[in-house]
N, C-alpha and C positions, 0 to 999 in steps of 0.2 A: 973660769966663773969669776965674777968680781965679787970681791969680798970687801964688806965695811962693818966698823962698829957701832953699836948703836950708842945715842948719846952725845955725839959732837955737834947736835944741832937743835937749838931750840926756836920756839915760835913765839918768844915774850913773854909777857906775864899777864895775870888772871885766869878766869874759867877757859878760856879758849886757849891758852897755853898746851891743853891737854891735847890737841890735836896732835897724831902721833909724830915723831921725831922721823920714821920713814917718810910721811905726806910732804913733812919740810923738806926732806934731803930732796925728794921729787921736786918739790917748787925750785928750791934753788938750783937746780939742773936744768931748769926749764930750755928745751928747743927751740931755736928760732929757725928761720927760713921757710923756703915755698915748699910745695908738697911736689915730691919725686915718685915717679912711678917704680913699683917695686921690681928686685933684682931677678932677673928670667931665672936664674939657675937655683934660687932657693937659699936656702939657710938651715944652718944644721940646730938642733935646740942647744946646744952648749953657750951658742954666740949670744943668745937671750940671757943664757943663767946668771942670775944675782943672789948673792947671801948677804945677812947681816947678823951679828953676833950680839948678842945680849950678855953683858958682861955683868952679870947680878951678883956674881962672887968681888967684884972690885969695884963697883959703882953704886953706893949707898943711896946716890938720889934719884938713879933708874931702877933700881929694888923699891923703892918706896912709890915711885910712879905706876908701877905694874903690880902692886900687893891691893888686895881687896881688904875689906874688914876683918875677913876669917883667916888672913896668913896664906892666902891660897893666889894663883896669877887672876888678874883682872882681866876675863876673858873678852871685855868690850874693848879694851886696849887692843887685844891682839887682833880682834876683827878689825879693826880700824887699820893697822899695819899691815894685814895681809892683803886687804883693797888697795894700798898705795904701794906698796911693793910690787904687787901683780899688774898695777898702771906702769910702775917703772920697768919692768920685764918686758912689758907690751912695746913700750918705745923702743926698747932695744933690737925688736924683730921688725919694725917698719923702717921706711927710710922718709927724710924731710921732715913734716911738721903737721900731719893729719891729725884730725879731730878724734880721738879715742875713747869710745864711750863705754862704760861697763853695762852689759847686757846683761847680766844675770851672774848668779853664783848654784852652781848644780848642788854641793854638798860641801859642807866644812863638819868633821866629826873628830871626835875625841878617841884615842886609843887610852888612854890612863891619864891620872893626875900628874901633870909635872910639879917636879921640885922647884920653888919660886926662889930659893936662895943658890942656886946652880945656875952655870951659864947656861945659855940656849940659843939654837941657831936657826934662824927662819932662812930659806931659801925656795926657790920656784922659777920655772924655765915653762918655753912654750912647748905644748904636747901634740897638739892638734890645731891645723889651719884651714880652714874653708877657702871661698871665693875673696869675704871680705871679713870674715870673722875669726877669732883665734881663741883657743882655750889654753890656761895656764894652770898647772898642777903646783898649788903649795904644800910646804911641808914645813912641820919644827921639829927638830930632833935634840936631843941632849950632848949629842956631839956633832962635830964639824964635820966629819965623814959621811952624816946620813942616818949613821945606826941609832937603835934606839928612839926612831921616830914616835912622835904620840898625837901628831896631828896633820891631817891631810885637808886639802880644799881644793875646789876647782872651781875658777874664774874664768866665764865667756866674755870678751870683750868686740867690739865691732868698731871697725875705722870707715870715718867719715871724711868726705873733702872737705877743709876748713871753711871754705866759701860757700859751696850748693849745698853742704849738709848731706849730700848723696853719698852711699856707700860705694866704696871702691876697692879694688883688688890690693891684695898684698902679696909677700913672697911667699911661696908654698915652703912648707916643713920638708926636710929629708933627715927622717931618722936614721941613726947609725948603729943603735946597739939593739938588742933582742928586747929589753925591758922599754926603750923609746918607741919599738914598732908598736909593743903592745898596747902601750899607752895610745899613739897613735890611732891603732884599730879601736879603742875603746871609745876615743872621742867622735868617730867617726859614727860609731853604734849609736851614742848618747844623742849625737846630732839628728839622725835619723829617727830617733824616737821623738824628739821634742819637734819634729816636721809634723810627725803623723797624730802627736797630740796636739798640735794647733789644727790639723786639719778635720780632726773628731770633735773641735768644739760644735756645739750647737749654731747651727746658721738658718734664719726665717727662711722656710721655702726651700728647704732641703732634709730629705729623710734622716732620722737619727741613725747615727753608726751603732754598732754593737757595744763598743765601749761606752757610747753615751745611756742605751737602752740600761747597760748591767749599772750604772753609776745611778740611774732613774730608779732602778730594782732595790738599790742599796739605800737610797734616801726615801723610799717609800716606808722600808723596813726601820728605819731609824724613828720617822716620823708616828708610825705606829707604836715603838716602843714607848714614845714620851708621850702617849694619849692619856694616861692615868694623871702623868704630872701636870697636863694641859687642862684636863676636865675635871679630875680629881685630884688636888693638891693635897688636902688634909689625908687622904688615904693610899697618896703615892708611896712608893718605897723611897726610905729616908735617904738610901744611900744614892740618890739622883738628884740632878741639879739641872735648871736650864742654862744655856749659854749665856744668855744675856745677863744672868746674874753673876758672871765671872768677870765682866770687862771692865776696864781700868782706862787711864788714858790721861796726858799730859800737852802740853803745849809751848811753842818756843818759837823765837825770831832768828833766822840763818844769818849767823854773822860773817863778817868777811876773812876772818881769821881761819874758818873753816875752807874756804874755796881752795879750788886746785888749778891747774895751767892755764883752763880756760876760762877762769872766774867764775866756775859754779861750785855746787858745795861737793865736797869728798862724799863717795858713796859709803867710805868707810867712816866716815863720821855718822852717817845715818843709820848704818849697823851698830854701832857703837849704842846710840842713844835706844835703839829699836831692842838690843839686847836689854839693856838696864831695866826698860819698861816690861819686858818679858818675863825676867826672873824676878821683879816685883810681884808681876801678876800669878805665877806660878806658885811664889812664896806666900801670897793671901791666900789662895784658891787652897793648897794642901796642908797648910799648917807646918809644914817642915821646909828646912833650908833647902832647896833644890840643888840636883847636881847637873850640870849642864851636860849634855851628851852630841847634840849635834845641832846645825841649822840648814836648811832645805828650801832650794828652789825660791832663791831671792830673786824676785824681778825689778827692774830698775825701768820705770814705765815712763816717767816725766822728769825730766832735769828738774834740779833744785837749784834757785837762784839766790845771789846772796839779797838779805833783806826779805826773801819769801817768809810769811806766818805758819810755820809748820804744824800739825795737829797731828800726834801720836794714838791710835786705839789699838787697844789689845784685847785680848779675851781668850779664855779656853776654847779651842776648838775640837778638840775631842780627847778623851784620856781610855786609858788602858789599864783598870785599876788591876788587874792580874799581871800585870807584865806584859813585854813584846819581845820581837825579835828584829833588831837594827843591823842585824850582821855583827863578823866575828870579829871587826874592826874596832869597833863601838866599846869605850871604857864598859868593864863589868855591868850590866844591867839585868841579869837573870832574875825574873821574879820581882823586880820592882815595880811599883807604879810608876807608869809614864804618862808623862801632860804635853800636850802638843798645843803651844801658844803662838795664835795669830797676831801680826802687828802690821797693820795698815797706815803710810805716812801718807797724811795729805796736804797737800798747796792748797792754802786759801787765799782769797782776795776778799776780804769784807767789803771795800770801796765797792766792788763788783758783783757783790753776793754771788760769789763763785769757789767753789772746790774740785779738786783733782786729785786723785788718788796719785802718789809718785812710785810707792814701792809695796809690795806685798812680802812677808820675812814669815818663816813657819820655823819655830825655835821646839826642841824637843827636851825635856828635863824628867829626871828621874828623881822620885821622893824616897831618899837612901833611909831614913828612918821610918818609914811607914811599912805597913802590910799591905794596905790597899788606899782608895781614894775614890770620891764620889764620880760615879758616870755622867757624864757630859751629855745632856740632849738637844735638840733642836726645838723650836718652838716653831715652825713654818716650813714649808717647802722649800726655801731659799737657803734657809740655814742647813736643811738636811742635805742638800746637794752639795753644800760647800764643806760638809761632813764628810761625806762619800768620794767626792774628788778628791781630798787630803788625804783619804785613807787608802782610797786606790793608787794615789801617787806616792806614798811612802811606802807601799808595799811593793811596788815597782822597782823602786831605789834600792830595797833589800836584797832584790832580785840580781839587779845590775853587778852590783859588787859585795865578795864575801864580807 
């Protein structure tokens, strides 16, 4: 595995020098050349493995870069690094210079709170490969040997021909160890589940699937619960609130310092900005400094170019006032109120009076000092279906991994 030390590269001065140092290294190592067909025999996971050491105990500047106002890890920066290094790993698996696109993030979750004053080791490798896509498992550990792991993440990348922008085949993966075979099989199961989910989406002229019918029933139940809040707000349960009342947002112009090898904005940069808005949204909603637990099902639907005017919109999508189960891996959350925040990133063009969604991101926070929180309810059937779809997806994720 390749090993690097964080802090050797910077991106210049100003606000956008905050683009991750891992991203800076990826830009500095930009690969040139034409597209090459994949190796017929395939590659082993170890051939793509890369690790970066964060020497927080020795580098005060690095420590300050990653410390938030509460003396803990700044997780928005971590999300940015995860995406940048995952892209680096994806390049290690392919030949030539194809266009590698972040297709989505399956799940990023925390096992515990890391010690910001101690060194940390970020690493990852390819764990599953399809025809033109690959899954990369990332992890952060307190030790370089991978022990005392406190974060895991799964990124999916798609490879495209640099000229035609059509999907191209990549080298197959050859797992060597029992652990690598387990991760490969899990990747195949998740890929199949995603295909099934796409197939189950409602399409005009087609009968509803059982899954879609289940979601519609759940949405109708949620809307019925919201009835008193919609029709008799003065008499409704004071522990309930409409989704629209939790909304927050901001806007920015995408700057060139946040671009990737293909002159588009790094997905990790968007993830960081979305996380910071989601954190503020949960804080304003719950009145309690939220504890980040996981981010799930990040979609990259449209590329973001330098100069695009971006609008970030957030809202509390649903809550679990009495707590819920996110799996044994996730940081201690039993009995704590949970808040699920949805963030949408819109690419807007005021001159053309046009706006398109670039990303959907879903963050889950706990309210560690609260006994409960308000129950968020939908105001219409569209919001009710959005809630039901997300609840169903989160329940499926909890079943996939312990």
